[in-house]
PLY file of the C-alpha trace (Angstrom):
ply
format ascii 1.0
element vertex 88
property float x
property float y
property float z
element edge 87
property int vertex1
property int vertex2
end_header
1.52 -23.77 113.49
3.77 -26.73 114.28
3.90 -29.84 112.09
1.87 -32.03 114.42
-0.99 -29.52 114.60
-0.88 -28.99 110.84
-1.00 -32.74 110.25
-4.05 -33.07 112.52
-5.86 -30.18 110.84
-5.12 -31.62 107.39
-6.40 -35.06 108.41
-9.60 -33.58 109.85
-10.18 -31.70 106.60
-9.59 -34.91 104.65
-12.12 -36.80 106.81
-14.67 -34.01 106.31
-14.11 -34.17 102.56
-14.62 -37.95 102.62
-17.84 -37.49 104.62
-19.10 -34.96 102.08
-18.19 -37.30 99.23
-19.99 -40.22 100.87
-23.05 -38.07 101.56
-23.16 -37.01 97.92
-22.62 -40.59 96.80
-25.42 -42.15 98.86
-28.01 -39.37 98.92
-27.61 -37.71 95.52
-25.89 -40.45 93.49
-23.08 -37.97 92.72
-20.16 -40.39 92.82
-17.56 -38.21 91.12
-16.08 -36.65 94.27
-15.70 -40.00 96.06
-14.27 -41.55 92.90
-11.81 -38.70 92.46
-10.60 -38.84 96.07
-10.20 -42.62 95.92
-8.38 -42.49 92.57
-6.07 -39.72 93.78
-5.21 -41.61 96.97
-4.69 -44.82 95.00
-2.16 -43.06 92.76
-0.45 -41.60 95.85
-0.24 -45.09 97.34
1.67 -46.48 94.36
3.80 -43.42 93.63
4.92 -42.35 97.11
2.80 -43.59 100.02
3.83 -47.25 100.13
7.53 -46.40 99.98
7.23 -43.74 102.70
5.33 -46.14 104.96
7.97 -48.85 104.56
10.76 -46.34 105.24
8.99 -45.34 108.47
8.63 -48.98 109.52
4.83 -49.08 109.21
3.17 -52.38 108.26
1.94 -52.87 104.70
-1.74 -53.16 105.63
-1.66 -50.09 107.86
0.15 -48.12 105.15
-2.43 -49.05 102.51
-5.41 -48.20 104.73
-4.01 -44.89 105.94
-2.89 -43.71 102.50
-6.29 -44.55 101.01
-8.02 -42.75 103.88
-5.77 -39.72 104.40
-3.61 -39.51 101.29
-0.60 -37.23 101.50
-1.73 -35.84 104.86
-0.58 -39.15 106.35
2.70 -39.88 104.59
3.93 -36.29 104.35
4.56 -36.13 108.10
6.09 -39.59 108.55
9.56 -39.74 110.02
11.79 -42.45 108.52
12.93 -45.03 111.06
16.64 -45.64 111.59
18.28 -47.90 108.97
18.80 -50.77 111.44
15.05 -50.87 112.22
14.14 -51.32 108.52
16.23 -54.49 108.05
13.85 -57.44 108.38
0 1
1 2
2 3
3 4
4 5
5 6
6 7
7 8
8 9
9 10
10 11
11 12
12 13
13 14
14 15
15 16
16 17
17 18
18 19
19 20
20 21
21 22
22 23
23 24
24 25
25 26
26 27
27 28
28 29
29 30
30 31
31 32
32 33
33 34
34 35
35 36
36 37
37 38
38 39
39 40
40 41
41 42
42 43
43 44
44 45
45 46
46 47
47 48
48 49
49 50
50 51
51 52
52 53
53 54
54 55
55 56
56 57
57 58
58 59
59 60
60 61
61 62
62 63
63 64
64 65
65 66
66 67
67 68
68 69
69 70
70 71
71 72
72 73
73 74
74 75
75 76
76 77
77 78
78 79
79 80
80 81
81 82
82 83
83 84
84 85
85 86
86 87
């Protein structure tokens, strides 16, 4: 499986996991899965995600939203932009 297909599959799985977590949160009051996913993605944002997004030339807001939504399945497949494109 190529990287693009793998990235898409991983993101679909992440969305399905979020949907399950939200279902459990709203219909059974089981908030632990949603809390765990959010906490994990928040840690990823500060440890790696923000830096990877900036290196790839992605805006700050878009980086934050996509890392919190997809976690490592978003930033793992980012390609850094050329050095001249990062100078702002």
